[in-house]
C-alpha positions in Angstrom: 25.3 257.1 -32.4 27.5 260.1 -31.4 25.3 262.6 -33.2 22.4 261.6 -31.0 24.4 261.1 -27.8 23.6 257.4 -27.7 26.4 255.2 -26.1 25.0 251.8 -25.0 22.4 250.6 -27.5 21.0 247.3 -28.4 18.5 246.0 -31.0 15.2 245.0 -29.5 13.5 243.8 -32.6 13.7 244.3 -36.4 11.4 243.3 -39.3 11.5 244.1 -42.9 13.5 243.3 -46.1 16.8 244.1 -47.6 18.1 243.9 -51.2 21.8 243.9 -50.4 23.8 242.8 -47.4 27.3 241.3 -46.7 27.7 238.5 -44.1 30.7 236.9 -42.6 30.5 233.3 -41.3 32.1 232.0 -38.1 35.8 231.1 -38.0 36.6 232.5 -41.5 37.3 235.8 -43.2 35.2 234.8 -46.2 32.1 236.9 -46.8 28.9 236.3 -48.6 27.2 239.1 -50.5 23.4 238.8 -50.9 22.2 241.0 -53.7 18.6 239.8 -54.1 15.6 240.6 -51.9 15.7 238.8 -48.5 13.3 239.0 -45.5 14.9 239.9 -42.2 14.2 236.9 -40.0 16.3 238.1 -37.1 18.6 241.0 -36.4 20.4 241.3 -33.0 23.4 243.1 -31.6 24.9 246.0 -29.7 26.0 249.5 -30.8 28.2 252.0 -29.1 30.4 255.0 -29.8 33.3 252.7 -30.9 31.3 250.5 -33.3 28.7 247.7 -33.5 28.4 244.0 -33.4 25.4 242.7 -35.3 24.3 239.3 -36.4 21.3 238.5 -38.7 19.3 235.8 -40.3 17.7 236.4 -43.7 15.4 234.3 -45.9 15.2 234.3 -49.7 12.1 233.9 -51.8 12.1 230.1 -51.3 12.4 230.4 -47.5 16.0 229.3 -47.4 17.7 231.1 -44.4 21.2 232.2 -44.2 22.8 234.1 -41.3 26.0 235.5 -40.0 27.9 238.6 -38.8 26.6 241.7 -40.6 29.7 243.4 -42.1 29.9 247.2 -41.7 32.1 247.7 -44.8 29.2 247.2 -47.1 25.8 248.9 -46.7 22.7 246.9 -45.8 20.3 248.3 -48.4 16.5 248.3 -47.6 14.3 246.6 -50.1 10.7 247.6 -49.1 10.9 248.7 -45.5 12.8 248.1 -42.3 11.3 248.6 -38.8 14.0 248.6 -36.2 13.5 249.2 -32.5 16.6 250.3 -30.5 16.9 250.7 -26.8 19.7 252.4 -24.7 21.0 251.1 -21.4 21.2 254.3 -19.5 23.1 253.1 -16.4 26.0 251.4 -18.2 28.5 252.1 -20.9 29.4 249.8 -23.7 33.1 249.8 -24.9 35.2 247.5 -26.9 38.5 245.9 -25.8 40.8 243.8 -28.0 40.6 240.2 -26.8 43.8 238.3 -27.5 42.0 235.0 -27.4 39.4 235.9 -30.0 41.4 238.4 -32.0 38.5 240.8 -32.0 37.4 243.9 -30.0 34.9 242.4 -27.6 32.0 244.1 -25.7 32.8 245.4 -22.2 29.9 246.6 -20.0 30.6 248.9 -17.1 28.4 250.8 -14.7 28.3 254.5 -15.6 30.3 256.8 -13.3 29.7 260.5 -12.5 32.3 261.3 -15.2 30.3 259.5 -17.9 28.1 261.9 -19.9 
């Protein structure tokens, strides 16, 4: 993100397959490691200079779908190919602020000012 000067990015669409991914389910710290080929059914989220928040749904060879929060402490490994389309919101900035209610840094969207590069 920083290397390319991107600051307020979102995933428009994504298709492909992965062979390794780590997901966290809602309301728990438990994670699930998927270490077999899975099709990307859905991948959505936001990315900024402070981090990212991405959720995904993935189907195994039987068509069973599992989804959750994509963990950034474990690389998502491409199986055959991944086509991802990203877009940048040029007139706003994405930042993260700790939310005491959720306990997580949550997305804050502000209009860009003249001081924002």
